[in-house]
C-alpha positions as CSV (number, residue, x, y, z in Angstrom):
1,M,-100.7,85.9,141.2
2,A,-102.9,83.5,139.4
3,A,-106.7,82.9,139.5
4,G,-107.1,84.8,142.7
5,F,-104.4,83.1,144.7
6,R,-102.0,85.3,146.7
7,K,-98.8,84.6,148.5
8,L,-98.8,86.2,151.9
9,D,-95.4,85.3,153.3
10,E,-92.5,82.8,153.3
11,R,-90.1,81.8,156.0
12,V,-86.8,80.2,155.2
13,V,-86.4,76.8,156.7
14,W,-83.1,75.7,155.3
15,T,-80.3,77.1,153.1
16,G,-77.7,74.9,151.4
17,T,-74.9,75.5,148.9
18,L,-77.2,75.5,145.9
19,V,-80.8,75.4,147.0
20,S,-82.9,76.7,149.9
21,A,-86.2,75.6,151.2
22,G,-89.0,77.6,152.8
23,T,-92.6,77.3,153.9
24,G,-94.9,79.8,152.2
25,T,-98.3,81.0,153.3
26,F,-100.9,81.5,150.6
27,V,-104.6,82.5,150.3
28,D,-106.9,80.7,147.9
29,P,-109.7,82.5,145.9
30,A,-112.2,81.8,148.7
31,G,-109.9,83.5,151.3
32,N,-108.7,80.3,152.9
33,E,-105.0,80.3,154.1
34,F,-102.8,77.3,153.4
35,E,-99.1,76.5,153.5
36,R,-96.8,74.9,151.0
37,D,-93.1,73.8,151.2
38,I,-91.0,75.4,148.4
39,V,-87.5,74.7,147.2
40,H,-85.7,77.6,145.6
41,H,-83.2,76.8,142.8
42,P,-81.1,79.2,140.7
43,G,-82.3,77.7,137.5
44,A,-80.6,75.7,134.8
45,V,-79.7,75.3,131.1
46,V,-80.1,72.2,129.1
47,V,-78.3,71.7,125.8
48,V,-79.2,69.4,122.9
49,P,-75.9,69.0,121.0
50,V,-76.6,67.6,117.5
51,I,-73.9,66.3,115.2
52,D,-73.9,64.5,111.8
53,G,-73.6,60.8,112.4
54,A,-73.3,57.8,110.1
55,G,-75.0,58.4,106.7
56,G,-75.5,62.1,107.6
57,R,-78.2,61.1,110.1
58,P,-78.3,63.4,113.2
59,E,-76.8,62.2,116.4
60,V,-77.1,63.7,119.9
61,V,-74.2,63.9,122.3
62,L,-75.3,62.7,125.8
63,V,-73.6,62.2,129.1
64,R,-73.9,59.3,131.5
65,Q,-73.3,60.4,135.1
66,Y,-73.9,59.5,138.7
67,R,-76.8,61.3,140.4
68,A,-76.5,61.2,144.2
69,A,-80.2,61.9,144.8
70,I,-81.2,58.6,143.3
71,D,-77.9,56.8,143.8
72,A,-77.7,55.7,140.2
73,E,-76.2,56.8,136.8
74,L,-78.5,58.5,134.3
75,L,-78.2,59.1,130.5
76,E,-78.7,62.8,130.1
77,L,-78.3,65.9,128.0
78,P,-75.5,68.2,129.0
79,A,-76.9,70.7,131.5
80,G,-75.9,72.9,134.3
81,K,-77.1,75.2,137.0
82,R,-77.3,79.0,136.5
83,D,-74.9,79.6,139.4
84,V,-72.9,82.6,138.0
85,A,-74.6,85.8,139.1
86,G,-75.8,87.9,136.1
87,E,-74.8,85.3,133.5
88,A,-77.3,85.1,130.6
89,P,-78.7,81.6,129.9
90,L,-77.1,81.6,126.5
91,V,-73.7,82.2,128.0
92,T,-74.3,79.5,130.6
93,A,-75.3,77.0,127.8
94,H,-72.1,77.6,125.9
95,R,-70.0,77.2,129.0
96,E,-71.8,74.0,130.1
97,L,-71.5,72.4,126.6
98,E,-67.7,73.1,126.6
99,E,-67.2,71.9,130.2
100,E,-69.2,68.7,129.9
101,V,-68.7,67.4,126.4
102,G,-65.8,69.4,125.0
103,M,-67.6,71.1,122.1
104,K,-68.1,74.6,121.0
105,A,-71.4,75.5,119.2
106,G,-71.3,77.6,116.0
107,S,-75.1,77.9,116.6
108,M,-76.9,77.9,119.9
109,V,-80.6,78.6,119.7
110,Q,-83.1,78.6,122.6
111,I,-86.0,76.2,121.6
112,A,-88.0,76.1,124.9
113,E,-88.1,76.8,128.6
114,F,-89.9,74.9,131.4
115,Y,-90.3,74.5,135.1
116,N,-88.8,71.1,136.2
117,S,-91.1,70.3,139.2
118,P,-93.4,73.3,139.9
119,G,-95.4,71.4,142.5
120,F,-92.6,72.1,145.0
121,C,-89.6,73.8,143.3
122,D,-89.1,77.0,141.3
123,E,-86.3,75.6,139.1
124,H,-86.7,77.2,135.7
125,S,-84.7,75.6,132.8
126,F,-83.8,77.1,129.4
127,L,-83.4,74.6,126.6
128,F,-81.0,75.2,123.7
129,L,-80.3,73.4,120.4
130,A,-76.5,73.4,119.7
131,T,-75.3,72.7,116.1
132,D,-72.2,73.3,114.0
133,L,-70.1,71.8,116.8
134,T,-66.3,71.8,117.0
135,P,-64.1,70.0,119.5
136,C,-62.5,71.9,122.4
137,A,-61.1,71.0,125.9
138,T,-63.5,69.8,128.6
139,D,-63.4,71.3,132.1
140,F,-65.1,68.8,134.3
141,Q,-66.6,70.3,137.5
142,G,-67.2,68.2,140.6
143,H,-66.9,64.5,141.5
144,E,-69.6,63.2,139.2
145,E,-68.3,64.9,136.1
146,Q,-64.8,63.4,136.7
147,Y,-66.3,60.0,136.1
148,M,-69.1,60.6,133.5
149,T,-68.9,59.2,130.0
150,I,-69.9,60.9,126.8
151,E,-72.2,58.9,124.4
152,R,-73.5,59.5,120.9
153,V,-77.0,58.4,120.1
154,A,-79.0,58.5,116.9
155,L,-81.6,61.2,117.4
156,A,-84.2,59.0,115.6
157,S,-83.7,56.3,118.3
158,V,-84.8,58.7,121.2
159,P,-88.4,57.5,121.3
160,A,-87.3,53.9,121.6
161,L,-84.9,54.7,124.4
162,I,-87.7,56.5,126.3
163,A,-90.1,53.6,125.7
164,A,-87.5,51.1,126.9
165,G,-86.8,53.0,130.1
166,E,-83.2,53.6,129.1
167,L,-83.8,57.4,129.1
168,V,-85.7,58.5,132.2
169,D,-84.3,62.0,132.9
170,G,-87.2,64.5,132.5
171,K,-85.1,67.4,131.2
172,S,-83.5,65.2,128.7
173,I,-86.8,63.7,127.5
174,I,-88.3,67.2,127.1
175,G,-85.2,68.5,125.3
176,L,-84.8,65.6,123.0
177,L,-88.4,65.4,122.0
178,V,-88.5,69.1,121.3
179,A,-85.3,68.9,119.3
180,L,-86.5,65.9,117.4
181,E,-89.7,67.7,116.4
182,Q,-87.9,70.9,115.4
183,L,-85.2,69.1,113.4
184,G,-87.8,66.8,111.8
185,K,-89.3,69.8,110.2
186,D,-86.0,70.8,108.7
187,R,-84.7,67.4,107.5
188,S,-85.5,63.8,107.2
189,L,-84.3,61.8,110.3
């Protein structure tokens, strides 16, 4: 409950394989009732895998994959839904990194968490910085991952990619900017 708002009820309108949707009834601080549509999501992890690139400058490992909701490919950080009951976000992050980009992290540190679209959805994402990476086998899941490509990008070029509109995925922008700030404190980019 925040600032005098209260949730009174919610009725499920639709249930899918991953998400469900409902209509919630709420009361504002003045006692007025109102309704909002809400999408429920199991949550996600986002991983910023950083490796040493040319000249020792950090590079980030990204994936380019098809996203059906927008019928286009996006350049993104490796990420995945928290769809294994009881699995800790850290465990999910390790699993997703291995499945999507074929890397094991010697160090995986949570650096942030955020709500993706709280105006209508409760998806909560945990952001991890992965370093000390070693190759392992990938385990692509689903149609999109079968066709995605893995790309390495200089971490210092991230602001330019965002400004040019080449990087438009919200979770990736958040993750890369947080990692860029954190790593910038530790070393010269």
